[in-house]
C-alpha positions as CSV (number, residue, x, y, z in Angstrom):
1,M,112.3,141.7,116.2
2,R,112.0,138.4,117.9
3,G,109.9,135.3,117.0
4,R,107.9,132.9,119.2
5,S,111.1,131.3,120.5
6,G,112.5,134.6,121.8
7,L,115.3,134.4,119.3
8,P,115.9,137.2,116.7
9,T,113.8,136.7,113.6
10,T,115.9,136.0,110.5
11,P,114.9,134.9,107.0
12,E,116.5,131.5,107.7
13,R,114.5,130.9,110.9
14,Q,111.3,132.1,109.1
15,R,112.0,129.6,106.3
16,M,112.6,126.7,108.7
17,H,109.5,127.6,110.7
18,A,107.2,127.7,107.6
19,E,108.6,124.4,106.3
20,T,108.3,122.8,109.8
21,V,104.7,123.9,110.2
22,L,103.8,122.4,106.8
23,A,105.5,119.1,107.7
24,L,103.7,118.9,111.0
25,V,100.2,119.7,109.7
26,R,100.5,117.0,107.1
27,I,100.9,114.3,109.8
28,P,97.8,112.2,110.1
29,G,96.0,112.8,113.4
30,Y,97.9,116.1,114.0
31,F,94.6,117.9,114.7
32,R,93.6,115.9,117.8
33,D,91.0,118.3,119.3
34,A,89.6,121.8,119.1
35,A,92.6,123.3,121.0
36,S,95.2,121.7,118.8
37,R,93.3,122.8,115.7
38,E,93.2,126.4,116.9
39,A,96.9,126.4,117.7
40,A,97.7,124.8,114.3
41,L,95.7,127.5,112.5
42,Q,97.8,130.2,114.3
43,H,101.0,128.5,113.2
44,I,99.6,128.1,109.7
45,D,98.8,131.7,109.4
46,E,102.2,132.7,110.6
47,G,103.8,130.2,108.2
48,I,101.8,131.7,105.3
49,R,103.0,135.2,106.1
50,E,106.6,133.9,106.3
51,A,106.4,131.9,103.1
52,E,104.8,134.9,101.3
53,A,107.5,137.3,102.5
54,L,110.3,134.9,101.4
55,G,108.6,134.0,98.0
56,M,108.3,130.3,99.0
57,L,105.4,129.7,96.7
58,S,105.3,125.9,97.1
59,V,105.3,126.2,100.9
60,Q,102.7,129.0,100.9
61,A,100.4,126.9,98.6
62,G,100.8,123.9,100.9
63,L,99.9,125.9,104.0
64,E,97.0,127.6,102.3
65,L,95.7,124.2,101.3
66,Q,95.8,122.9,104.8
67,K,94.1,126.0,106.1
68,G,91.4,125.9,103.4
69,H,90.7,122.3,104.2
70,L,90.5,123.0,108.0
71,V,88.2,125.9,107.8
72,Q,86.4,124.9,104.6
73,D,87.2,128.1,102.8
74,E,87.1,127.9,99.1
75,D,88.8,131.3,98.6
76,V,91.8,130.1,100.5
77,M,92.0,126.9,98.5
78,L,91.7,128.9,95.2
79,S,94.6,131.1,96.5
80,A,96.6,127.9,97.1
81,L,95.9,126.7,93.6
82,T,97.1,130.0,92.2
83,H,100.3,129.9,94.2
84,A,100.9,126.3,93.3
85,E,100.6,127.1,89.6
86,A,103.0,130.0,90.0
87,S,105.5,127.9,91.9
88,G,106.4,125.9,88.7
89,N,106.5,122.7,90.8
90,P,104.2,120.1,89.2
91,L,103.9,118.0,92.3
92,T,102.8,121.1,94.3
93,L,100.2,121.8,91.7
94,A,99.1,118.2,91.7
95,M,98.5,118.2,95.4
96,A,96.7,121.5,95.2
97,A,94.5,120.3,92.4
98,M,93.7,117.0,94.2
99,L,92.7,118.7,97.5
100,Y,90.7,121.4,95.8
101,G,88.9,118.6,93.9
102,E,88.2,116.8,97.2
103,Y,86.7,120.0,98.6
104,L,84.4,120.3,95.6
105,G,83.4,116.6,95.8
106,Q,82.6,117.0,99.4
107,H,80.1,119.6,98.5
108,G,78.6,117.4,95.7
109,Q,80.1,119.3,92.7
110,Y,81.4,116.1,91.1
111,D,81.9,117.3,87.5
112,K,84.0,120.3,88.7
113,A,85.8,118.1,91.2
114,L,86.9,115.5,88.7
115,V,88.4,118.2,86.4
116,H,90.9,119.0,89.2
117,I,91.3,115.4,90.4
118,E,92.1,114.1,86.9
119,Q,94.6,116.9,86.5
120,A,96.3,115.8,89.7
121,I,96.3,112.2,88.6
122,D,97.9,113.1,85.3
123,L,100.6,115.2,87.0
124,F,101.5,112.6,89.5
125,G,101.8,110.0,86.7
126,A,103.8,112.3,84.3
127,N,106.3,113.1,87.1
128,N,106.9,109.5,88.2
129,A,105.4,110.0,91.6
130,R,104.2,106.4,91.6
131,H,102.8,106.1,95.1
132,D,100.9,109.4,94.9
133,H,99.7,108.5,91.4
134,A,98.3,105.2,92.6
135,F,96.9,106.7,95.8
136,S,95.1,109.6,94.0
137,M,93.5,107.0,91.7
138,A,92.5,104.6,94.5
139,M,91.2,107.4,96.7
140,S,90.0,110.5,94.8
141,G,89.5,109.2,91.2
142,R,87.7,106.1,92.2
143,C,85.6,107.8,94.9
144,H,84.3,110.8,92.9
145,C,83.7,108.9,89.7
146,S,81.7,106.4,91.7
147,R,79.6,109.0,93.4
148,A,79.0,110.8,90.1
149,G,77.9,107.5,88.5
150,R,80.9,107.3,86.2
151,L,81.3,103.6,87.2
152,T,83.5,102.5,84.2
153,D,86.0,105.3,85.0
154,A,85.9,104.3,88.7
155,F,86.7,100.7,88.0
156,D,89.5,101.8,85.6
157,Y,91.1,103.9,88.3
158,A,90.8,101.1,90.8
159,R,92.4,98.6,88.4
160,R,95.3,100.9,87.6
161,A,96.0,101.7,91.2
162,R,95.9,97.9,92.0
163,E,98.5,97.2,89.3
164,I,100.9,99.8,90.8
165,A,100.3,98.5,94.3
166,A,101.2,94.9,93.2
167,A,104.3,96.1,91.3
168,M,105.5,98.1,94.3
169,G,104.5,95.5,96.9
170,D,102.9,98.4,98.9
171,A,100.6,97.1,101.6
172,R,98.9,100.5,102.2
173,L,98.0,100.7,98.5
174,K,96.8,97.1,98.6
175,A,94.5,98.0,101.5
176,W,93.1,100.9,99.5
177,G,92.4,98.5,96.7
178,G,89.5,97.3,98.8
179,M,87.8,100.7,98.1
180,E,86.8,99.2,94.8
181,A,83.9,97.9,96.8
182,E,82.3,101.4,96.4
183,P,81.8,101.2,92.6
184,C,80.8,97.5,93.0
185,M,78.1,98.6,95.5
186,Y,76.8,101.3,93.1
187,K,76.8,98.9,90.2
188,G,75.2,96.1,92.3
189,L,77.9,93.5,91.7
190,W,77.5,91.8,95.1
191,D,79.8,88.8,94.4
192,Q,82.6,91.1,93.2
193,L,82.1,93.5,96.1
194,A,82.5,90.6,98.5
195,R,85.8,89.5,96.9
196,V,87.5,92.8,96.6
197,G,86.2,94.0,99.9
198,E,87.4,91.0,101.8
199,E,90.8,91.1,100.2
200,G,91.4,94.8,100.9
201,L,89.9,94.7,104.4
202,A,92.2,91.8,105.5
203,V,95.2,93.9,104.6
204,A,93.7,97.1,106.1
205,W,93.1,95.4,109.5
206,E,96.6,93.9,109.4
207,I,98.3,97.3,109.0
208,G,95.7,99.5,110.7
209,E,94.7,101.6,107.6
210,W,91.6,103.2,109.0
211,G,90.1,104.8,105.9
212,P,89.5,101.5,104.1
213,I,88.6,99.7,107.4
214,L,85.7,102.2,108.0
215,F,84.4,102.5,104.5
216,V,85.0,99.0,103.1
217,S,83.4,97.5,106.2
218,A,80.2,99.6,105.5
219,W,80.0,98.7,101.8
220,L,80.9,95.0,102.4
221,G,78.3,94.8,105.1
222,I,75.7,96.2,102.7
223,G,76.8,93.8,100.0
224,Y,76.4,90.9,102.4
225,L,72.9,92.1,103.4
226,K,72.0,92.1,99.7
227,Q,73.1,88.5,99.5
228,G,71.2,87.5,102.6
229,R,74.4,86.9,104.5
230,V,73.2,88.7,107.7
231,D,75.7,87.0,110.1
232,E,78.6,88.0,107.9
233,A,77.3,91.5,107.6
234,R,77.0,91.7,111.4
235,R,80.5,90.5,111.9
236,V,82.1,93.0,109.5
237,I,80.0,96.0,110.5
238,L,80.2,95.5,114.3
239,R,83.9,95.0,114.3
240,A,84.4,98.4,112.6
241,V,81.8,100.1,114.8
242,Q,83.4,98.8,118.0
243,E,86.7,100.5,116.9
244,A,84.9,103.7,116.0
245,R,83.5,103.9,119.5
246,V,86.8,103.7,121.2
247,R,88.8,105.9,118.8
248,T,88.3,109.5,117.5
249,F,87.5,109.6,113.8
250,A,86.2,112.5,111.7
251,P,82.4,112.4,111.3
252,F,82.5,111.8,107.5
253,S,84.6,108.7,107.9
254,I,82.0,106.9,110.1
255,T,78.8,108.2,108.6
256,Y,78.3,105.4,106.0
257,L,79.3,102.9,108.6
258,H,76.3,104.0,110.7
259,I,74.1,103.9,107.6
260,A,75.2,100.3,107.1
261,L,74.6,99.5,110.8
262,A,71.0,100.9,110.5
263,Q,70.4,98.7,107.5
264,L,71.7,95.7,109.5
265,H,69.2,96.5,112.3
266,L,66.4,96.7,109.7
267,A,67.5,93.3,108.3
268,E,67.4,91.9,111.8
269,H,63.9,93.3,112.3
270,N,65.0,95.7,115.0
271,P,63.5,99.0,113.8
272,R,64.0,100.9,117.1
273,E,67.8,100.3,117.0
274,A,67.7,101.2,113.3
275,L,65.9,104.5,114.1
276,T,68.5,105.4,116.7
277,T,71.4,104.5,114.5
278,A,70.0,106.3,111.5
279,R,69.6,109.4,113.6
280,M,73.2,109.1,114.6
281,A,74.2,108.8,110.9
282,L,72.2,111.9,110.0
283,D,73.9,113.9,112.9
284,L,77.3,112.7,111.7
285,A,76.5,113.7,108.1
286,Q,75.3,117.2,109.1
287,R,78.5,117.7,111.2
288,S,80.8,116.6,108.4
289,G,79.2,118.7,105.6
290,F,79.5,115.8,103.2
291,R,76.3,116.1,101.2
292,L,76.1,112.6,99.7
293,E,76.2,111.0,103.1
294,H,73.6,113.6,104.3
295,G,71.2,112.5,101.5
296,A,71.9,108.8,102.1
297,A,71.3,109.2,105.9
298,H,67.9,110.7,105.3
299,R,67.0,107.6,103.2
300,V,67.9,105.0,105.9
301,L,66.1,107.2,108.5
302,A,63.0,107.1,106.3
303,Q,63.3,103.3,106.0
304,A,63.6,103.1,109.8
305,H,60.5,105.2,110.3
306,E,58.7,103.1,107.7
307,A,59.6,99.9,109.6
308,M,58.2,101.6,112.8
309,G,54.9,102.5,111.0
310,N,55.7,106.2,111.1
311,R,54.5,106.9,107.6
312,D,54.4,110.7,107.8
313,E,57.9,110.9,109.2
314,A,59.2,108.4,106.6
315,E,57.6,110.6,103.8
316,R,59.4,113.7,105.2
317,E,62.8,112.0,105.4
318,F,62.5,110.5,101.9
319,R,61.7,114.0,100.5
320,A,64.6,115.6,102.4
321,G,67.0,113.0,101.0
322,L,65.7,113.5,97.5
323,E,66.1,117.2,97.7
324,I,69.8,116.9,98.6
325,L,70.6,114.1,96.1
326,E,68.7,115.9,93.3
327,D,70.8,119.0,93.9
328,I,74.2,117.2,93.9
329,Q,73.2,114.8,91.1
330,S,74.8,111.7,92.6
331,R,73.0,109.3,90.3
332,P,73.7,106.1,92.2
333,E,72.5,107.5,95.5
334,L,69.6,109.3,93.9
335,G,68.5,106.1,92.2
336,Q,68.6,104.2,95.5
337,T,66.5,106.8,97.2
338,L,64.0,106.9,94.3
339,L,63.7,103.1,94.5
340,A,63.3,103.0,98.2
341,Y,60.7,105.9,98.1
342,G,58.9,104.2,95.3
343,C,58.6,100.9,97.2
344,F,57.3,102.9,100.2
345,K,54.7,104.7,98.0
346,L,53.4,101.5,96.4
347,R,51.4,100.7,99.5
348,D,49.0,103.7,99.3
349,D,49.7,105.2,95.8
350,A,50.6,102.6,93.3
351,E,50.8,105.0,90.4
352,S,53.1,107.5,92.2
353,G,55.3,104.6,93.5
354,G,55.6,103.1,90.0
355,R,56.7,106.4,88.6
356,L,59.4,106.7,91.2
357,I,60.7,103.2,90.6
358,D,60.6,103.8,86.8
359,R,62.8,106.9,87.3
360,A,65.2,105.0,89.5
361,Q,65.5,102.2,86.9
362,G,66.2,104.9,84.2
363,L,69.1,106.3,86.3
364,F,70.4,102.8,86.9
365,E,70.3,102.1,83.2
366,E,72.2,105.3,82.5
367,I,75.1,104.3,84.7
368,G,75.0,100.6,84.0
369,A,74.1,99.6,87.5
370,T,73.1,96.0,86.5
371,G,72.3,94.7,90.0
372,W,70.1,97.7,90.8
373,I,68.3,97.4,87.5
374,L,67.2,93.9,88.5
375,E,66.1,95.2,91.9
376,A,64.0,98.0,90.3
377,Q,62.4,95.6,87.9
378,A,61.5,93.2,90.7
379,A,60.0,96.0,92.7
380,R,57.9,97.2,89.8
381,K,56.4,93.7,89.4
382,S,55.6,93.3,93.1
């Protein structure tokens, strides 16, 4: 029997092939286009068969994780988790738990996601994998706690990751420290958001760390808009948008950036551009499958329609966003949509609008979103 190379297939060649495939598919940017993605899936399937035949449980788990992530197949990811547990390798299990948690979070299952993400964080810490420990806190722990409304936990993960980054002198981790801007946004701490966002973003641009560049630029821009610093919001958002237009990024990574850009257009009294950009954000969210971004994009699209005087369309978009955010129970995003919808309804149905704003305020009080509480109170008095 001969392999792809034409050479006789041996266990040693199978082992090397499976390990090589796993190393390659972990390289950022490896899946450049549809053709490379399809070729990679063929290699992954072959590698899974080889690893299974040779009892290489850690490699099999790693390849299954990559496949499950690529094709968004929960059964494949659960198989990876099973093989990772059976491998006896705690770091393999940590990676499997983290990626499965990320999958659940993408689909808005935050409580389930955080069970696995917290397991991964604990395993990385217990096994002295300092970089992975810090990165999993700065990325997954901070992100999904923020989106669930567990803001105290999100800030704690961000702080612990920042301490490790400082001790290691790791520039990449320092760039990811700027992602603390997310819980700052959800708590409504605009001054703190500006400080941590600016610090992290400066490092991210210096080293070209695109995840923080794209997300922090969005959140920092929104924070500037909340402070009335429109020129600074424009500078931060447009710099990232210009890069997004000349590079290829996954849809999920630029959705919130377009949400922020639509909000910038609204602040600049340019509703037509806001409408076009909000529609782009919604298209990106639908293509990515990230449900939180999907709900948030409906909200900004509704606000753009409202600014254009399209009240029926705005009503429809607010309701569509609420349906998604009610389902996934992202309390920070749900609260924001209830508040925006309530302000919209006040114009023609004060009682209904007031109930929506009161519900938003209740959610903000539950999660300790101090800045948003003040905004809801001000809206109720208007």
